Steps between C-alpha positions, in 0.01 A plus 500: 500500500828311514474146644781292650448151649771395744351176623346571839505875425324690222598860423287738296556868419166669559437823310259785561506863383757595767759238413606139567521299821640149541256252653621177664274193533636244745347150487555466875305820580179436303466199272178621332649838406812322378292279267320805355830684455641214292211543253533877457574640154603838366254787554270315739330741740550385860444614857768390746537546874813432694790643697747754364855409596857587407653284230764254618859618481642473149161506324440877496414635152654848475321562168157504669363764738357209700810289449579485871169347608259225403154377598472156660156389379244350739199495267418568135184552299494498120270789402530453127688277258663620178477367145814425299666838444546636144841623612710493816481809717860600551737760363709258295223349289485633143134552403370680191317821580165394354485203739604721790219745422243224445571363848579839652372393842781244507758738355421753773596244764865533394713707735610744232153601385358494852779734615439725198132543589572558869758760397237660273253518787755672724597737216144624442438526875800732533377713209173556682671562833728767353242682289228494766747662741576765235137609478408315179146368454452146362211543256365243253412592142267315258591185309210544259572826324511672161723387215764764426722325243825691547798266515436131558186313393210503747325194639132557420205383710157487328203653682187284539285802584630712211539284190772619265679685777811388682692567816879486493724364774739779603854506365567730796287722725650811333179697440340411832804588711514842333131545577574417864747790501227726362280364780744634760651182645855627433678170580368178348643153458371161397647154452293428193449236233553626144424329169665522158426278202854493361758249384661346805860452610669370814434832674142553376157363592153590366405590857761650728529691826599863523572739784325816392570837667381855438557827688377857470705821528827321431797526269719224360745526791220429749391180326859384464566567869194303621584212265861475617387508863246224427757268340758571771240411764387176332845365413636578844207324669492199265865444412697713746636706210573869551463679168717797419289808441443694289494248215703573188326720243568457128371728228306317228733626226806380692341159563425456130844626397709290741285190547278485192173492698288677758539228767879483530680234698791695648643215708765440233684694229486429125355846442433624147762745374434734207770478229315683221741795488800266474370327186375799300774437239498122536615284210229253599202588281245357746620749763541794266162456328320455833641827632399677178141381558500650849572174680743438784784260578535367852698222661526294817837381624487150647792497743710183472250381242768285334495273805127434463436513126641284222454589135208256492338680795533832319340353188208377713457854633439616143187283486391631839541860387252443218245384759565833676415692182855562377625443146839376611774539759847639438780411741870521570731354762753713684852358481835596646621861470143623434476311172165391353457151359231309310157613390505849346849589629648541151248779427598704806779755456769558762347836590152347544648207693689715751200725566247218544730296725550805722126575510407140580792458742558173313784267597671189371252209491188717474249454217325803354154458344381774264153583376415748222135589441237749613530623859198291604621174341857539627379562855265201495753258347799591717281539808374144461848375409650638823229325703554174311877507559460592867255219572675233295848571635397578858609863501221614736606522867290289735301636792466859376170689513541766232210745536500812286265758354475583131354848450425753226335263255373645173132592521432371146644273236411442136337164426610366161218245519223753565670789314422742781636640822420284805562532876811336642312430825134607483311811385459639855877541559597860573762654271814637664421857602791647305385323180133598491577783255635241251171309476374701205806504276717205604299246705748213450767700686280541808607316814253367756480534876526123544719243669566125494653290778743235372619203707793294369418586141124444528241776509295439816297819507426825331290809528469869435358830605155515338332770297242678715429794267218416250642741241842335506334157485306607189825615339662162565202320348528721193868409453410132541234533228225421749198704402282671763225248425737203540645649819149544640408144402810340654581723796190714545449439871862594581489812283179609669662448840806707406271798427375508860804628688756219459815538714850444362574131550727214404563138571682179432421129461717195566479145365496295820540166319813619321653646818442174684645299211822703527518492881446121502751443217240326287510498120121525457226695677290182486706373794392786728128480407274241663295410192662638182416444134725346234662706227185439295285655777358159594447353847567122497361470854150638430499451120429870444412651263237247396191478282163600651146382432294649218240624747764714670601654169136563413448687827791723407379559146809333354528260209826324422664515158521171309878501543461519878245215498736282295781578744284390796396176325863415422602521865 
């Protein structure tokens, strides 16, 4: 509430969920109300009656929806006072996030967060409207379920009635939505809470909201079509945006080759260009030795980079590259007449120079950054470098919604940490039909029938056609080194269901929090969630997680380790 005392007139800006209205208290209209108005403070809760009138000429506020009117107060009642605020509720006040989360009920009074949550409510309403009209059934699945530790760490819930046994909170409803397909529902969706006990970032929370969808008797093209129609419907209704359909489709291998990652931001250039063949006979030992080991050499050409980057800036990039996993960063500037200057230019022959300049379409003033290492490291380093340069030097066009599909992911990858083959997505992903014959002899070359949706360089959803044949599912488990006993223990109820006439089916899931973060131009998903946790998975508002009484632990058959007891006592 903004308060202005103009002698015989007092003005306050009264706020509710719908916006702000100027209230005028005139001493000549009602002296008692005028006296009360002079004592009002920020965030008092009041009830006011009066007459709505046009504002006098010259006092209209064009920045407010109600800027052309005001309320001339006739009576006022103070319903509740307000203590001294821990921070001022306006968009300009800088407040640390912990304090904002501790007093979240105050933080949510700000226009930005209030608008974010109203937008979220409209967004989820439109999801339901669209899918209900398309014949989908909204079906809930259990929160207390079985631990199937594949991927992220589960949140475990002890059972009071079965000591030593635990429920797990679902990382996703994957098994249950497949069982619903076996049950004959054909089109399922759910806006569902999911839980993952993982290290947090700005776009992660221990509990998050997912749009989950599954369909029977479909192929990839059917799921892509429904998804594109859904997003076109929502964005047109909410933002008046008409999306171009079909969305772009990028093969996984092309995404990795040109952008260094499987969630490419294609709103700007700086693509990765392969120069390995040019440097096969390089006089630079680092390049030549890397190629001999089977590595690659790629580069990004930063157009007009000389305008943005000094030598000091380039040196600072070398430190950044090490954070990205690179050993170093080679560079050259492009001078007049296609000359190369600085960095490694003296090691590049005229023949190499002419070919690489032509391939990169490099021009005077450009800076070329080179990376020589394994294919994986080069892609990761240059992929992150292109994003860093684009964000720091404002190379990303504003106001673009860049939606694209990445398809044909590998079915498997080799985990150096576990020393075994693991699933790229999950063990129920169907292999590409044309690659099934390769499962026995060359599993790492097998592609999957899967797809990710990428929005402005962020993965917002992904899914696949599922395995519905028990024999094929057993073969996949074998390749993943999951024994029949382990498979039965972890996924027994799904495997049993697949043996009773399961239809072909597939689905997709979307991270609603992340989508909303991008649509609202926020830097953190915490600003589109009503009551989020900190990056340490702690809630300052409710002080959760917290210690519990010994009697509660005893009922659950749990005894704390000494280290845990010491930690509690030190709090």
